[in-house]
C-alpha positions in Angstrom: -6.9 16.6 7.6 -3.7 16.8 9.6 -3.5 13.2 10.7 0.1 11.9 10.7 0.9 9.0 8.5 3.2 6.1 9.3 4.5 3.2 7.3 3.3 -0.3 8.2 4.2 -3.8 7.3 1.4 -6.3 6.8 1.5 -9.8 8.4 2.7 -12.3 5.8 0.2 -14.9 6.7 -2.7 -12.5 6.4 -1.3 -11.2 3.1 -1.1 -14.8 1.8 -4.6 -15.5 3.0 -6.0 -12.6 1.1 -4.0 -13.6 -2.0 -5.8 -17.0 -1.9 -9.1 -15.1 -2.6 -7.7 -12.5 -5.1 -4.8 -12.8 -7.5 -4.3 -9.0 -7.5 -3.2 -8.9 -3.9 0.5 -8.2 -3.9 1.9 -11.3 -2.3 5.2 -12.1 -0.5 5.3 -15.6 -2.0 8.4 -17.7 -2.5 6.8 -19.3 -5.6 7.1 -16.0 -7.5 10.4 -15.0 -6.1 9.1 -12.2 -3.8 9.6 -13.8 -0.4 11.9 -11.0 0.7 9.5 -8.3 -0.3 7.4 -7.2 2.6 4.0 -5.5 2.1 4.7 -2.0 3.2 2.2 0.7 2.9 0.3 3.6 4.4 -3.2 3.5 6.0 -6.2 5.2 4.6 -9.8 5.1 5.9 -12.4 4.2 3.2 -16.1 4.0 4.0 -15.3 3.2 7.7 -12.8 0.5 6.8 -9.0 0.9 7.2 -7.0 0.0 4.1 -3.3 -0.3 3.6 -2.1 1.1 0.3 1.1 -0.5 -0.8 4.2 1.4 -1.6 6.4 -0.2 -4.2 9.9 0.6 -5.4 10.0 2.6 -8.6 10.7 0.7 -11.8 11.7 2.2 -15.2 8.1 1.7 -16.5 6.8 4.1 -13.9 8.7 7.0 -15.4 6.6 6.8 -18.5 3.2 6.0 -17.0 0.7 8.8 -17.4 -0.9 10.4 -14.4 -3.9 8.5 -13.1 -5.8 8.4 -9.8 -5.1 4.7 -9.1 -1.5 5.3 -8.3 0.8 8.1 -7.2 4.5 8.6 -8.0 6.6 9.4 -4.9 9.3 12.0 -5.9 12.5 12.8 -4.1 12.8 16.6 -4.5 16.2 16.6 -2.8 17.5 14.4 -5.6 16.6 16.2 -8.9 12.9 15.2 -8.6 13.8 11.5 -8.9 11.0 9.0 -8.9 11.7 6.7 -5.9 8.5 4.8 -5.4 4.8 4.5 -6.2 1.6 4.0 -4.2 -0.7 1.5 -5.8 -4.2 2.2 -4.8 -5.6 -0.5 -7.0 -3.7 -3.0 -4.8 -4.9 -1.7 -1.4 -6.1 -4.3 1.1 -8.5 -3.9 4.0 -6.6 -4.4 7.3 -7.1 -4.5 11.1 -4.6 -3.4 13.7 -4.0 -7.1 14.5 -2.4 -7.7 11.1 -0.1 -4.7 10.8 3.0 -3.4 12.5 4.3 0.1 12.4 7.7 0.4 10.9 10.3 2.1 13.1 12.4 4.3 10.9 14.3 6.0 13.7 18.0 5.5 13.2 19.9 4.1 16.2 23.6 4.3 16.7 24.2 0.5 16.4 22.2 0.2 13.1 24.4 -1.2 10.4 25.0 1.1 7.4 22.6 -0.9 5.1 19.8 -0.5 7.6 20.5 3.2 8.0 20.3 3.6 4.3 17.0 1.7 4.2 15.5 3.8 7.0 16.6 7.0 5.3 14.9 5.9 2.1 11.7 4.9 3.9 11.8 8.3 5.7 11.9 10.1 2.3 8.9 8.1 1.1 7.0 8.9 4.3 7.9 12.5 4.2 6.5 12.7 0.7 3.4 11.0 1.8 3.0 13.4 4.8 3.2 16.3 2.3 0.6 14.8 0.0 -1.8 13.3 2.6 -5.0 14.9 1.2 -4.2 13.8 -2.4 -3.5 10.3 -1.2 -6.8 10.1 0.6 -8.6 11.5 -2.4 -7.0 9.1 -4.9 -7.6 6.1 -2.6 -11.3 7.0 -2.3 -11.6 7.6 -6.0 -10.0 4.3 -6.8 -12.2 2.4 -4.3 -15.3 4.0 -5.7 -14.4 3.3 -9.3 -13.5 -0.3 -8.7 -16.6 -1.1 -6.6 -18.9 0.8 -8.9 -18.9 -2.0 -11.5 -19.1 0.7 -14.2 -17.9 -0.7 -17.5 -15.9 2.4 -18.3 -13.6 1.3 -15.4 -13.3 -2.3 -16.7 -9.5 -2.2 -17.2 -9.0 -0.7 -13.8 -11.3 -3.3 -12.2 -9.5 -6.1 -13.9 -6.1 -5.1 -12.4 -7.4 -4.1 -9.0 -8.1 -6.0 -5.8 -11.7 -7.0 -5.3 -12.1 -4.6 -2.3 -15.6 -5.9 -1.4 -14.5 -9.6 -1.4 -11.4 -8.8 0.6 -13.5 -6.9 3.2 -15.6 -10.0 3.6 -12.4 -12.1 4.1 -11.3 -9.6 6.8 -14.7 -9.6 8.5 -14.7 -13.4 8.6 -11.2 -13.5 10.0 -12.2 -11.0 12.7 -15.3 -12.9 13.6 -13.4 -16.2 13.9 -10.7 -14.6 16.2 -13.5 -13.1 18.4 -14.8 -16.6 19.1 
């Protein structure tokens, strides 16, 4: 697979609509102090449906988390293999092109320094994702399969994951309403 990845932001209204149906959807909600956090992720295709797997900033707890297929650590090899972010496959959401926007990480000469820094950081995340595209697709599919299996051995994962099938129905309903 040599498909290029991009970073995308998800429409806040769509994200909030999904969060109404599933508490595990990462939400940009002012009630929980995360109104400034956009839902940024990469796209993966799972069983014919496009999903956005969210990328979150690294937190101290991520350094000690054991390796597992439902998330991946994004490492900055240019900075002493520093952990800079994680991809949370358990919080993926089904999307449609009408609810996402590609993030432009090109640096322009009039970009303020803060924006330049942010774009450089996003570029590091994206570069890591490009170099690990096959593992990303594999882990996304494995997470999807485990969560939708209903297998009791995945009960902890299922509990902390989005209900992918339910969210697919929400997306399908939204698309059918917009088509009318």
